C-alpha positions as a Python dict, from the first residue, in 0.01 Angstrom:
ca = {
    (1, 'X'): (0, 0, 0),
    (2, 'X'): (-98, 350, -109),
    (3, 'X'): (36, 526, -416),
    (4, 'X'): (232, 756, -184),
    (5, 'X'): (476, 486, -83),
    (6, 'X'): (813, 501, -258),
    (7, 'X'): (1043, 231, -386),
    (8, 'X'): (1389, 240, -233),
    (9, 'X'): (1708, 99, -383),
    (10, 'X'): (1930, -3, -96),
    (11, 'X'): (2269, -134, -4),
    (12, 'X'): (2359, -214, 356),
    (13, 'X'): (2395, 31, 644),
    (14, 'X'): (2313, 355, 460),
    (15, 'X'): (2016, 198, 287),
    (16, 'X'): (1895, 40, 609),
    (17, 'X'): (1898, 375, 787),
    (18, 'X'): (1714, 539, 497),
    (19, 'X'): (1453, 262, 507),
    (20, 'X'): (1408, 305, 882),
    (21, 'X'): (1371, 682, 846),
    (22, 'X'): (1099, 638, 584),
    (23, 'X'): (910, 393, 805),
    (24, 'X'): (938, 625, 1105),
    (25, 'X'): (804, 905, 883),
    (26, 'X'): (489, 699, 831),
    (27, 'X'): (541, 550, 486),
    (28, 'X'): (588, 189, 384),
    (29, 'X'): (856, 169, 117),
    (30, 'X'): (918, -125, -107),
    (31, 'X'): (1288, -192, -64),
    (32, 'X'): (1496, -348, -343),
    (33, 'X'): (1820, -469, -191),
    (34, 'X'): (2162, -538, -340),
    (35, 'X'): (2267, -905, -350),
    (36, 'X'): (2609, -856, -508),
    (37, 'X'): (2758, -892, -158),
    (38, 'X'): (2603, -1236, -103),
    (39, 'X'): (2849, -1516, -39),
    (40, 'X'): (2885, -1858, 118),
    (41, 'X'): (3080, -1817, 441),
    (42, 'X'): (3129, -2082, 710),
    (43, 'X'): (2908, -2304, 494),
    (44, 'X'): (2603, -2078, 502),
    (45, 'X'): (2450, -1836, 253),
    (46, 'X'): (2515, -1484, 381),
    (47, 'X'): (2299, -1204, 241),
    (48, 'X'): (2476, -920, 415),
    (49, 'X'): (2278, -623, 281),
    (50, 'X'): (1940, -794, 307),
    (51, 'X'): (2008, -893, 666),
    (52, 'X'): (2135, -546, 756),
    (53, 'X'): (1816, -387, 625),
    (54, 'X'): (1595, -647, 791),
    (55, 'X'): (1769, -629, 1129),
    (56, 'X'): (1757, -248, 1125),
    (57, 'X'): (1386, -238, 1046),
    (58, 'X'): (1328, -492, 1323),
    (59, 'X'): (1525, -275, 1567),
    (60, 'X'): (1779, -545, 1649),
    (61, 'X'): (2079, -426, 1449),
    (62, 'X'): (2423, -424, 1609),
    (63, 'X'): (2601, -110, 1722),
    (64, 'X'): (2810, -96, 1403),
    (65, 'X'): (2493, -101, 1193),
    (66, 'X'): (2528, -467, 1096),
    (67, 'X'): (2476, -797, 1275),
    (68, 'X'): (2245, -838, 1573),
    (69, 'X'): (2271, -645, 1897),
    (70, 'X'): (2395, -840, 2199),
    (71, 'X'): (2460, -1148, 1988),
    (72, 'X'): (2687, -1420, 2129),
    (73, 'X'): (2994, -1560, 1953),
    (74, 'X'): (3020, -1918, 2077),
    (75, 'X'): (3037, -2076, 1730),
    (76, 'X'): (3302, -1831, 1606),
    (77, 'X'): (3510, -1891, 1918),
    (78, 'X'): (3493, -2267, 1867),
    (79, 'X'): (3581, -2237, 1497),
    (80, 'X'): (3875, -2012, 1577),
    (81, 'X'): (4001, -2262, 1835),
    (82, 'X'): (3993, -2525, 1560),
    (83, 'X'): (4214, -2312, 1339),
    (84, 'X'): (3935, -2186, 1110),
    (85, 'X'): (3970, -1834, 972),
    (86, 'X'): (3697, -1629, 1141),
    (87, 'X'): (3790, -1286, 1007),
    (88, 'X'): (3431, -1277, 880),
    (89, 'X'): (3240, -1321, 1203),
    (90, 'X'): (2876, -1419, 1238),
    (91, 'X'): (2712, -1401, 1576),
    (92, 'X'): (2522, -1709, 1689),
    (93, 'X'): (2174, -1568, 1624),
    (94, 'X'): (2286, -1416, 1294),
    (95, 'X'): (2435, -1752, 1198),
    (96, 'X'): (2105, -1924, 1279),
    (97, 'X'): (1917, -1698, 1036),
    (98, 'X'): (2181, -1764, 769),
    (99, 'X'): (2163, -2139, 830),
    (100, 'X'): (1782, -2135, 800),
    (101, 'X'): (1810, -1944, 471),
    (102, 'X'): (2070, -2190, 344),
    (103, 'X'): (1844, -2485, 418),
    (104, 'X'): (1554, -2313, 242),
    (105, 'X'): (1763, -2250, -69),
    (106, 'X'): (1893, -2607, -70),
    (107, 'X'): (1533, -2730, -55),
    (108, 'X'): (1446, -2533, -367),
    (109, 'X'): (1316, -2204, -229),
    (110, 'X'): (1413, -1881, -402),
    (111, 'X'): (1597, -1598, -233),
    (112, 'X'): (1271, -1401, -251),
    (113, 'X'): (1104, -1682, -55),
    (114, 'X'): (1378, -1666, 205),
    (115, 'X'): (1348, -1287, 235),
    (116, 'X'): (971, -1312, 280),
    (117, 'X'): (1025, -1569, 555),
    (118, 'X'): (1283, -1346, 726),
    (119, 'X'): (1064, -1037, 724),
    (120, 'X'): (762, -1233, 849),
    (121, 'X'): (971, -1389, 1127),
    (122, 'X'): (1100, -1048, 1235),
    (123, 'X'): (760, -879, 1201),
    (124, 'X'): (875, -624, 944),
    (125, 'X'): (600, -422, 776),
    (126, 'X'): (768, -289, 458),
    (127, 'X'): (822, -519, 162),
    (128, 'X'): (1183, -628, 110),
    (129, 'X'): (1290, -795, -210),
    (130, 'X'): (1627, -896, -351),
    (131, 'X'): (1725, -730, -678),
    (132, 'X'): (1739, -1080, -828),
    (133, 'X'): (1686, -1440, -721),
    (134, 'X'): (1967, -1543, -954),
    (135, 'X'): (2334, -1563, -866),
    (136, 'X'): (2497, -1218, -885),
    (137, 'X'): (2836, -1148, -731),
    (138, 'X'): (3037, -828, -717),
    (139, 'X'): (3400, -883, -809),
    (140, 'X'): (3651, -612, -721),
    (141, 'X'): (3952, -562, -948),
    (142, 'X'): (4231, -395, -755),
    (143, 'X'): (4509, -168, -874),
    (144, 'X'): (4751, -452, -800),
    (145, 'X'): (4569, -679, -1045),
    (146, 'X'): (4379, -897, -797),
    (147, 'X'): (4019, -1011, -847),
    (148, 'X'): (3850, -1024, -509),
    (149, 'X'): (3506, -1135, -402),
    (150, 'X'): (3326, -850, -233),
    (151, 'X'): (3345, -985, 121),
    (152, 'X'): (3715, -1061, 83),
    (153, 'X'): (3774, -704, -33),
    (154, 'X'): (3544, -537, 218),
    (155, 'X'): (3565, -746, 535),
    (156, 'X'): (3872, -969, 520),
    (157, 'X'): (4100, -701, 371),
    (158, 'X'): (3919, -407, 529),
    (159, 'X'): (3850, -233, 194),
    (160, 'X'): (4214, -118, 195),
    (161, 'X'): (4276, -205, -171),
    (162, 'X'): (4245, 57, -443),
    (163, 'X'): (3947, -34, -661),
    (164, 'X'): (4043, -22, -1029),
    (165, 'X'): (3729, -184, -1167),
    (166, 'X'): (3417, -381, -1086),
    (167, 'X'): (3259, -688, -1239),
    (168, 'X'): (2912, -819, -1169),
    (169, 'X'): (2941, -1191, -1220),
    (170, 'X'): (2610, -1339, -1333),
    (171, 'X'): (2458, -1010, -1442),
    (172, 'X'): (2443, -1119, -1805),
    (173, 'X'): (2181, -1380, -1720),
    (174, 'X'): (2026, -1249, -1396),
    (175, 'X'): (1660, -1148, -1409),
    (176, 'X'): (1484, -909, -1170),
    (177, 'X'): (1319, -1084, -877),
    (178, 'X'): (937, -1105, -891),
    (179, 'X'): (782, -766, -821),
    (180, 'X'): (1096, -558, -871),
    (181, 'X'): (1008, -398, -1205),
    (182, 'X'): (644, -348, -1105),
    (183, 'X'): (744, -182, -777),
    (184, 'X'): (958, 65, -971),
    (185, 'X'): (692, 136, -1233),
    (186, 'X'): (408, 204, -988),
    (187, 'X'): (601, 406, -729),
    (188, 'X'): (541, 782, -726),
    (189, 'X'): (913, 824, -665),
    (190, 'X'): (1210, 589, -667),
    (191, 'X'): (1467, 680, -404),
    (192, 'X'): (1827, 565, -428),
    (193, 'X'): (1953, 540, -72),
    (194, 'X'): (2280, 702, 45),
    (195, 'X'): (2462, 376, -18),
    (196, 'X'): (2797, 342, -194),
    (197, 'X'): (2701, 405, -560),
    (198, 'X'): (2947, 167, -734),
    (199, 'X'): (2961, -105, -468),
    (200, 'X'): (2599, -117, -351),
    (201, 'X'): (2379, 35, -623),
    (202, 'X'): (2557, -55, -946),
    (203, 'X'): (2505, -429, -880),
    (204, 'X'): (2130, -364, -870),
    (205, 'X'): (2150, -163, -1192),
    (206, 'X'): (2345, -447, -1356),
    (207, 'X'): (2040, -676, -1344),
    (208, 'X'): (1873, -673, -1684),
    (209, 'X'): (1570, -446, -1694),
    (210, 'X'): (1625, -252, -1373),
    (211, 'X'): (1834, 30, -1516),
    (212, 'X'): (1587, 59, -1804),
    (213, 'X'): (1293, 78, -1561),
    (214, 'X'): (1464, 361, -1374),
    (215, 'X'): (1547, 551, -1691),
    (216, 'X'): (1180, 529, -1790),
    (217, 'X'): (1056, 647, -1450),
    (218, 'X'): (959, 1017, -1427),
    (219, 'X'): (1104, 1073, -1079),
    (220, 'X'): (1421, 909, -950),
    (221, 'X'): (1583, 1083, -654),
    (222, 'X'): (1925, 982, -522),
    (223, 'X'): (2059, 1076, -180),
    (224, 'X'): (2432, 1144, -177),
    (225, 'X'): (2637, 939, 70),
    (226, 'X'): (2900, 1215, 87),
    (227, 'X'): (2943, 1504, 329),
    (228, 'X'): (3192, 1768, 218),
    (229, 'X'): (3323, 1516, -29),
    (230, 'X'): (3377, 1234, 218),
    (231, 'X'): (3179, 931, 330),
    (232, 'X'): (3110, 923, 703),
    (233, 'X'): (3172, 550, 696),
    (234, 'X'): (3311, 319, 431),
    (235, 'X'): (3507, 381, 110),
    (236, 'X'): (3246, 549, -113),
    (237, 'X'): (3454, 861, -179),
    (238, 'X'): (3772, 662, -243),
    (239, 'X'): (3597, 417, -476),
    (240, 'X'): (3428, 691, -677),
    (241, 'X'): (3764, 860, -729),
    (242, 'X'): (3964, 545, -806),
    (243, 'X'): (3707, 444, -1069),
    (244, 'X'): (3766, 776, -1244),
    (245, 'X'): (3433, 934, -1156),
    (246, 'X'): (3586, 1233, -983),
    (247, 'X'): (3529, 1365, -633),
    (248, 'X'): (3246, 1503, -424),
    (249, 'X'): (2898, 1569, -556),
    (250, 'X'): (3023, 1567, -915),
    (251, 'X'): (3134, 1205, -874),
    (252, 'X'): (2793, 1097, -742),
    (253, 'X'): (2625, 1273, -1034),
    (254, 'X'): (2855, 1090, -1273),
    (255, 'X'): (2785, 756, -1103),
    (256, 'X'): (2412, 802, -1163),
    (257, 'X'): (2433, 975, -1501),
    (258, 'X'): (2127, 911, -1715),
    (259, 'X'): (1931, 755, -1429),
    (260, 'X'): (1831, 1024, -1180),
    (261, 'X'): (1655, 1358, -1215),
    (262, 'X'): (1737, 1482, -863),
    (263, 'X'): (2037, 1447, -631),
    (264, 'X'): (1986, 1546, -269),
    (265, 'X'): (2301, 1655, -86),
    (266, 'X'): (2359, 1763, 271),
    (267, 'X'): (2342, 2130, 363),
    (268, 'X'): (2719, 2126, 411),
    (269, 'X'): (2736, 2087, 34),
    (270, 'X'): (2472, 2350, -48),
    (271, 'X'): (2717, 2526, -282),
    (272, 'X'): (2689, 2223, -507),
    (273, 'X'): (2337, 2326, -604),
    (274, 'X'): (2528, 2517, -870),
    (275, 'X'): (2583, 2179, -1041),
    (276, 'X'): (2214, 2172, -1134),
    (277, 'X'): (2158, 2121, -1507),
    (278, 'X'): (1857, 2100, -1734),
    (279, 'X'): (1853, 1723, -1668),
    (280, 'X'): (1939, 1694, -1297),
    (281, 'X'): (1851, 1917, -1001),
    (282, 'X'): (2092, 1927, -707),
    (283, 'X'): (1904, 2010, -387),
    (284, 'X'): (2046, 2057, -37),
    (285, 'X'): (1886, 1974, 297),
    (286, 'X'): (2006, 1808, 617),
    (287, 'X'): (2057, 1442, 521),
    (288, 'X'): (2226, 1317, 838),
    (289, 'X'): (2014, 1011, 909),
    (290, 'X'): (2165, 972, 1256),
    (291, 'X'): (2034, 1309, 1375),
    (292, 'X'): (1751, 1412, 1143),
    (293, 'X'): (1639, 1093, 968),
    (294, 'X'): (1264, 1132, 1024),
    (295, 'X'): (1268, 1499, 935),
    (296, 'X'): (1462, 1426, 619),
    (297, 'X'): (1235, 1138, 517),
    (298, 'X'): (928, 1353, 582),
    (299, 'X'): (1071, 1635, 372),
    (300, 'X'): (1162, 1392, 96),
    (301, 'X'): (808, 1254, 75),
    (302, 'X'): (652, 1600, 89),
    (303, 'X'): (871, 1715, -197),
    (304, 'X'): (862, 1416, -427),
    (305, 'X'): (589, 1163, -344),
}
């Protein structure tokens, strides 16, 4: 891997699309993926964000950005007929990957081992690595006083609850997965994908040593997930506001305070370049990964790598 290749911090769909855009622009990022969303569902270990990134890079992602395209649902149909709650649905092929990972972990493999196996099986060129091999779980505290596992909050309840706080269970003892700190230190630029800052990136930052490695890095560039103050998909804008971070570009800046030196926003928010300070530059360019992903990734590397 050449010195030009960046390290990318990624959540699910937004991070996966950023990773794909970088690959299509001719670079091979090292991708550090959130594992706070991991859970045991239907008896198997689900690594939702890792799988979303892997499936997207393999070109087999489902139409919603997650799962596998043209998957079948025989197992979910049978479980539902037996009275099992299948509000979290795994297609048959997706379930097979999760089952294989579960068996590997039960046999003593690490999550990093399982990710390496997945990327090799799918023929993925970039390096994917979990933020940690240790147990780390995002817990959502709601305004009503509930403590919800991430998948219960996001999938089962459709992220309809107001998020009053977040906990990262296991973060006090979790260590970075092998290669994570080194990939940050040697990258010419660390890019934070346009993922939900509190829900997808903060769990990565909660792992001991990762935040410190970013603070020490000379070039950390975040891509805002907001367009005119709103997320195109998901609750990023609502979560930023309910956590007291504010709204729009200012909220994203607050979420990454002390970590980044550049925030890239979409041209629709070009007026927010006025939020540039001595510590953080706010730069605008077309960041719509659905329509200009390769162009954006190419521009990003030309500017910062």
